[in-house]
C-alpha positions, 0 to 999 in steps of 0.5 A, a space after each residue: 500499499 504505501 509503494 502506491 500512496 502517493 502525498 502531495 503535501 511535502 510535510 506528510 510525505 516527508 513524514 512518511 518516508 521517515 518513518 518507514 525508513 526508521 521502521 525499516 531501520 527498527 529490527 527487534 522488538 524493543 526498538 519496533 516499541 521505541 519507534 511507535 512511541 516516536 511517532 504515535 504516542 500522546 507527543 508522536 509525530 503523527 498525532 502532531 501532524 494531524 492537529 495541524 489540520 486546525 492551523 490550515 486555512 478552510 480552503 486547504 483542511 479537507 485534502 490535508 485532512 485526508 492524506 494525513 489520514 492515509 499516511 497514519 494509517 499507512 504507517 500503522 499497517 506497516 508497523 503491525 507488520 514489521 511487528 509480527 514479522 519480528 515476533 515471528 523470527 524471534 519465535 524461530 528462533 527459541 525454536 531452533 536455539 532449544 529443539 521441541 522433541 514432539 516424541 518426549 513423554 508429557 510431564 505428569 502433574 500432580 495426582 490427587 487423594 481421598 483425605 485419610 480421614 475418608 479412607 479410614 470412614 471407607 474402611 469402616 463402611 467396608 468393614 460394616 457392609 461384610 457383616 450385613 451393614 446397609 448405609 443409611 444417610 440422615 439429616 444434618 439440620 434436625 428438630 429438638 423433637 428428633 434429636 432430644 425428645 424422641 431418644 428419651 430426653 424431653 425438655 429439661 433433662 439434664 443429659 441434654 447437658 452431654 452435648 452443647 447445641 448450635 440454635 437456628 434463627 426458627 424456632 426448635 430447628 438446630 444442628 443435629 449434636 450427634 448422629 442418634 436422631 437417624 434412628 429414629 427416621 430409619 425405623 419410621 422408615 423400615 417398621 416394620 422389618 429389620 434393621 441393620 444400618 450404619 448412619 455416618 455423618 457430621 454432627 455438630 456441638 457448640 465446643 471450644 476446639 484445641 487439639 482433641 475437639 472441634 466444632 464439627 466432626 464426623 461420627 458413624 451410629 450403627 442401629 440393629 432391631 429384630 427379633 431376638 437380639 440381646 447383649 451378646 450379638 452387641 458384642 460379638 459384632 463390636 470385637 469384630 469390628 475391632 479386630 477387623 480395624 485395629 488387628 485380630 490379636 485386639 482384646 475389647 472391654 466392656 464398662 457400664 455407662 449412661 446414655 438416655 438412649 440406650 438401657 442398659 450402656 456400656 462404653 467399649 475400649 480396646 487394648 493398646 499395644 503397650 510397644 507403642 510409644 504413644 501408649 503411656 499417653 494415648 491410656 493415661 497408662 491404663 492400657 486401654 483405649 476408649 473407641 465407642 459408645 454403645 447400649 441396648 435401645 431404650 423401649 422408649 425410643 423403640 416405641 418412638 421409632 414405631 417398632 412395639 419393645 415388647 417384640 423386638 429388641 436391637 442395639 446401637 452404637 457411635 464411635 467418632 472416625 476422626 479419633 479411629 484414624 487419630 488413633 491408627 495413625 498418631 494423629 497428636 491433633 485434631 484440628 489437622 484434619 481441617 486444615 488443608 495443609 500439604 505438608 500433613 496430607 501429603 504423609 498419608 
C-alpha cells in the first residue's frame, strides 16, 4: 500500500518516508516499540501532523486531513506487519535454539487422592458391609423433637447438658449434636422390618476447639433392630469391628456407662499395644483406649420409632472416625483434618 501511496503535501510526504525508513531500521521488538512511541505516542509526530489541520486555511483543511489520515494508516499498517515479522523471527530462533522433541512423554501432573479421614471412613463402611450393614444417610439440620425428645430426653432433662447445641434462627430447629436422631428416621421408614444399618455423617457441637475436640466432626452410628437381639449380639459385632480395624489379636473391654437412649449403656475400650511409644499418653497408663459408646436400645426409643419393645429389641453404637484415624496414624491434633496443610496431607 505504501509503495502506491502518493502524498502531495511535502511535510506529510517527508513524514511518511522518514517513518518508513526508521521502521525498516528497527530490527527487534524493543526498537519497534520505541518507534511506535516516537511516531504514535501522545506527543508523537503523527498526532502532531494530524493536529496541524486546525491551523490551516479552511480551503486546505479537507485535502490535508485526508492525506494525513492516509499517512497515519500506512505507517500503522507497516508497524503491525514489522512487529509480526519480528515476533515470528524471534519464535523461530527460540525454537531452533531449544528444539522441542514432540516424541517425548509429557510431564505427569500431581495426582489427588482421598483425604486420610475419608479413607478410614471407607474402611469402616467396608467392615460393616461385610457384616450385612447398609449405609443410611440422615439429615444434618434437625428439629429439637427428633434430636432430643424422641431419644428419651424431654425438655429440661439433665442429659441434654451432655451436648452443647447450635441453634438456628428458626425456633426448635438445630444442627444435630449426634447421629442418633437418624435412628428415629430409619426406624419409622423401615418399620416393621428388621434393621441393620450404619448412619455416618457430620455432627455439630458448640465446643471450644482444641487438639482433641472440634465444633464439627464425623460420627458413625450403628443400629440393629429385630426379634431376639441381645447384648451378646452387640458384643460380637463390636469385637469383630475392633479386630478388623485394629488387628485380630486385639481384645475389648466393656464398661458400664449412661446414655439416655440405651439401657443398659456401655463404653467400649480396646487394648493398646504396650510397645507403642505413645501408649502411656493415649491410654493414660491403663493400657486401654475408649473407641465407642453403645447399648441396648431403650424401649421408649423403640416405641417412638414405631416398634413394639415387647416383641423386638435392638442395639446401637456410635464412634468418631476422626478419633480412630488419630489412633491408627498417631495424629495428635484433630484440627489437622480441617487445616488443608499439604505438609500434613502428603504424609498419607
